[in-house]
C-alpha positions as CSV (number, residue, x, y, z in Angstrom):
1,T,21.4,34.7,-8.9
2,G,23.6,34.3,-11.9
3,A,26.7,35.6,-10.0
4,G,26.4,33.1,-7.2
5,A,28.9,30.5,-8.6
6,W,30.3,30.2,-5.1
7,L,27.1,28.9,-3.7
8,P,27.2,25.3,-4.8
9,D,30.7,24.9,-3.4
10,A,29.6,26.4,-0.1
11,H,26.7,24.1,0.1
12,S,28.8,21.0,-0.7
13,Q,31.2,21.8,2.1
14,A,29.0,23.4,4.8
15,P,27.2,21.4,7.5
16,A,23.6,20.6,6.7
17,P,22.1,23.2,9.0
18,V,24.2,26.0,7.5
19,S,23.3,24.9,4.0
20,A,19.6,24.9,5.1
21,L,20.0,28.5,6.4
22,M,21.8,29.7,3.3
23,S,19.3,28.2,0.8
24,G,16.1,28.5,2.8
25,V,16.7,31.9,4.5
26,L,19.6,33.8,3.1
27,L,18.5,33.6,-0.5
28,A,15.0,34.6,0.4
29,V,16.1,37.6,2.3
30,A,18.4,38.6,-0.5
31,F,15.7,38.4,-3.1
32,V,13.2,40.4,-1.0
33,A,15.9,43.1,-1.0
34,V,16.1,42.8,-4.8
35,L,12.3,43.3,-5.0
36,R,12.6,46.5,-2.9
37,Y,15.4,47.9,-5.1
38,K,13.4,47.0,-8.2
39,V,10.9,49.6,-7.2
40,I,13.6,52.3,-7.1
41,A,15.2,51.1,-10.3
42,D,11.8,51.1,-12.1
43,G,11.5,54.8,-11.2
44,V,15.0,55.6,-12.4
45,F,15.4,53.5,-15.5
46,G,11.8,52.7,-16.3
47,P,10.0,49.3,-15.8
48,G,10.9,48.0,-19.3
49,F,14.7,48.1,-18.6
50,V,14.4,46.3,-15.2
51,R,12.0,43.7,-16.6
52,G,14.2,42.9,-19.5
53,L,17.2,42.6,-17.2
54,L,15.4,40.3,-14.8
55,I,14.1,38.1,-17.6
56,A,17.5,37.7,-19.2
57,V,19.1,36.9,-15.9
58,A,16.3,34.5,-15.0
59,L,16.4,32.5,-18.2
60,L,20.2,32.4,-18.4
61,T,20.5,31.2,-14.8
62,L,17.7,28.7,-15.3
63,A,19.4,27.3,-18.4
64,L,22.7,27.0,-16.4
65,A,20.9,25.3,-13.5
66,A,19.2,22.8,-15.7
67,G,22.4,21.9,-17.4
68,L,24.3,21.5,-14.1
69,L,21.5,19.4,-12.6
70,L,21.7,17.1,-15.6
71,A,25.4,16.6,-15.1
72,Q,25.4,16.5,-11.3
73,R,26.9,13.6,-9.2
74,D,26.8,15.2,-5.7
75,Y,23.5,15.4,-3.9
76,K,24.3,18.5,-1.8
77,R,25.4,20.4,-4.9
78,M,22.3,19.1,-6.7
79,L,20.1,20.8,-4.1
80,A,22.2,24.0,-4.4
81,Y,21.6,24.0,-8.2
82,S,17.9,23.5,-7.5
83,S,18.0,26.7,-5.5
84,M,19.4,28.5,-8.6
85,E,16.4,27.1,-10.5
86,H,13.9,28.4,-8.0
87,M,15.5,31.8,-7.7
88,S,15.3,32.1,-11.5
89,L,11.5,31.4,-11.3
90,I,11.2,34.1,-8.6
91,A,13.1,36.5,-10.8
92,L,10.8,35.8,-13.7
93,G,7.8,36.4,-11.5
94,A,9.3,39.7,-10.3
95,A,9.9,40.7,-14.0
96,V,6.2,40.1,-14.8
97,G,5.4,42.4,-11.8
98,S,1.6,42.1,-11.7
99,P,-0.1,41.7,-8.3
100,L,-0.8,38.0,-9.1
101,A,2.9,37.4,-10.1
102,L,4.3,39.2,-7.0
103,A,1.9,37.3,-4.7
104,A,3.1,34.0,-6.3
105,V,6.7,35.2,-5.8
106,L,6.2,35.6,-2.1
107,L,4.4,32.2,-1.8
108,H,7.2,30.6,-3.8
109,I,9.9,32.2,-1.5
110,A,8.1,30.8,1.6
111,G,7.5,27.3,0.1
112,H,11.0,27.0,-1.3
113,G,12.5,28.0,2.1
114,L,10.6,25.3,3.9
115,A,11.1,22.5,1.3
116,K,14.8,23.3,0.8
117,T,15.5,23.5,4.6
118,V,14.0,20.0,5.0
119,A,15.9,18.7,2.0
120,F,19.3,19.9,3.3
121,C,18.7,18.7,6.8
122,A,17.6,15.3,5.5
123,S,20.7,15.2,3.2
124,G,22.9,15.9,6.3
125,Q,21.4,12.9,8.0
126,V,22.1,10.8,4.9
127,L,25.7,12.1,4.8
128,Q,26.2,11.1,8.5
129,L,24.8,7.6,7.8
130,R,26.6,6.9,4.5
131,G,29.7,9.0,4.8
132,T,29.5,10.3,1.2
133,S,27.7,12.9,-0.8
134,R,28.1,11.1,-4.1
135,I,24.8,10.1,-5.6
136,G,26.3,7.0,-7.2
137,R,27.3,5.6,-3.8
138,V,23.9,6.0,-2.2
139,R,21.2,3.5,-2.9
140,G,18.2,2.0,-1.2
141,L,17.7,4.8,1.3
142,L,14.0,4.0,1.9
143,A,15.0,0.5,2.9
144,T,18.1,1.3,5.0
145,A,17.2,4.7,6.4
146,P,13.5,5.2,6.0
147,G,13.3,8.4,8.1
148,P,15.8,10.5,6.3
149,G,15.0,8.8,3.0
150,A,11.3,9.6,3.2
151,A,12.0,13.2,4.3
152,L,14.4,13.8,1.4
153,G,11.9,12.2,-1.0
154,F,9.0,14.3,0.1
155,A,11.1,17.5,0.1
156,V,12.2,16.8,-3.4
157,L,8.6,16.3,-4.4
158,A,7.8,19.7,-3.0
159,L,10.8,21.2,-4.8
160,L,9.5,19.6,-8.1
161,G,6.3,21.6,-7.7
162,L,3.9,18.7,-7.2
163,P,0.7,19.1,-5.2
164,P,-0.3,19.6,-2.5
165,F,2.9,21.6,-1.7
166,A,3.1,25.4,-1.9
167,L,5.4,25.4,-4.9
168,F,2.7,23.8,-7.0
169,A,0.3,26.7,-6.2
170,S,3.0,29.3,-6.7
171,E,4.3,28.0,-10.0
172,L,0.8,27.6,-11.3
173,A,0.1,31.3,-10.4
174,L,3.4,32.3,-12.0
175,V,2.4,30.6,-15.3
176,R,-1.0,32.2,-15.2
177,A,0.5,35.7,-14.5
178,G,3.0,35.2,-17.3
179,F,0.5,34.3,-19.9
180,A,-1.8,37.1,-18.8
181,S,1.1,39.5,-19.5
182,S,3.1,40.2,-22.6
183,Y,5.9,37.8,-21.4
184,G,4.2,34.5,-22.3
185,W,7.2,33.6,-24.5
186,A,9.5,33.8,-21.5
187,V,7.2,31.5,-19.5
188,V,7.3,28.9,-22.4
189,V,11.1,29.0,-22.4
190,A,11.2,28.7,-18.6
191,L,8.8,25.8,-18.6
192,L,11.0,23.9,-21.1
193,L,14.1,24.4,-18.9
194,V,12.1,23.5,-15.8
195,L,11.1,20.2,-17.4
196,A,14.8,19.4,-17.9
197,A,15.6,20.3,-14.3
198,F,12.5,18.2,-13.2
199,A,13.8,15.2,-15.0
200,A,17.3,15.5,-13.6
201,L,16.2,16.1,-10.0
202,S,13.6,13.3,-10.0
203,F,15.8,10.7,-11.7
204,R,18.8,11.3,-9.4
205,T,16.7,11.3,-6.2
206,A,14.9,8.1,-7.3
207,R,18.3,6.4,-7.7
208,M,19.2,7.3,-4.2
209,L,15.9,6.3,-2.6
210,L,15.0,3.1,-4.5
211,G,16.6,-0.2,-5.4
212,P,18.7,-2.5,-3.3
213,A,21.3,-1.1,-0.9
214,P,25.0,-1.6,-1.9
215,A,26.8,-4.5,-0.2
216,D,28.9,-2.1,1.9
217,A,25.9,-0.1,3.2
218,P,25.4,0.1,6.9
219,P,22.6,-1.9,8.5
220,P,19.1,-0.3,8.5
221,V,18.7,2.5,11.1
222,R,15.8,4.3,12.5
223,T,16.3,7.9,13.5
224,G,14.7,9.2,16.7
225,A,11.8,11.6,16.9
226,A,14.1,14.5,17.7
227,A,15.5,14.2,14.1
228,G,12.3,13.4,12.3
229,V,9.7,15.6,13.9
230,P,11.2,19.0,12.6
231,L,11.5,17.6,9.1
232,A,7.9,16.3,9.2
233,A,6.7,19.7,10.5
234,G,8.4,21.6,7.7
235,L,6.8,19.3,5.1
236,L,3.4,19.6,6.7
237,L,3.7,23.4,6.8
238,C,4.8,23.5,3.2
239,A,1.7,21.4,2.3
240,A,-0.5,23.6,4.4
241,L,0.6,26.7,2.5
242,G,-0.2,25.0,-0.7
243,L,-3.7,24.0,0.5
244,S,-4.4,27.4,2.0
245,V,-3.8,29.6,-1.0
246,Q,-7.4,30.8,-1.2
247,P,-7.7,31.9,2.5
248,L,-4.2,33.5,2.2
249,Q,-4.8,35.2,-1.1
250,A,-5.8,38.6,0.5
251,L,-2.7,38.5,2.7
252,L,-0.4,37.6,-0.2
253,T,-1.9,40.3,-2.4
254,A,-1.5,42.9,0.3
255,A,2.1,41.9,0.9
256,A,2.7,41.9,-2.8
257,Q,1.4,45.5,-3.1
258,I,3.8,46.6,-0.3
259,V,6.8,44.8,-1.8
260,G,6.0,45.9,-5.3
261,G,5.4,49.5,-4.4
262,H,1.8,49.5,-5.8
């Protein structure tokens, strides 16, 4: 994740569906491959080396993502830096490596994929309506474009890890797994950095959604069902994952054992 400096540039220039696939699917597939290679690396170098490397990469990338989110002025790049944040949390969970942590990692991958896909597709609709990806030039989305605005708002709430979405359950499980291991200090550092990212993402999104629309904003529009239904379905599925953690626990644990080589 730390070497993906090209990713925010690609997100800012690519069409929204491509950005959604890159962030929601490509990153997830890549990290599942990392988890599989971790099993091999553990056998070659020992688990301590790989865990230390993953923790270092996770915390450094998380610090970079938090700083860039605080300084960001482009909402598509903002969502890309949010992906860096979430991949860092996944790396931290992989470093802990317990069955609970790996189950949380898999849930986090699924929840992030759904929420980020909705966020990028909604941001693409906003870009079509407003003609700009600059945060400072987008105001009053809930008043002028309630469909895309609401979808973007709920997707960001999911990415912030608020209930009832899947990322709330996965992040809570990651924290529990971290404090149950010898890496509680890394969890504390990560939580402080996540708070900075939380503040930046929520503040910038609120500026876009709330307040009066600028004088040169287009008149209010209502998007059709063809544009809104897939976004609503993604959000509902993300919430359903968060509410179904207990019934899915056995499945997640079994999948974590396969991925983790236990």
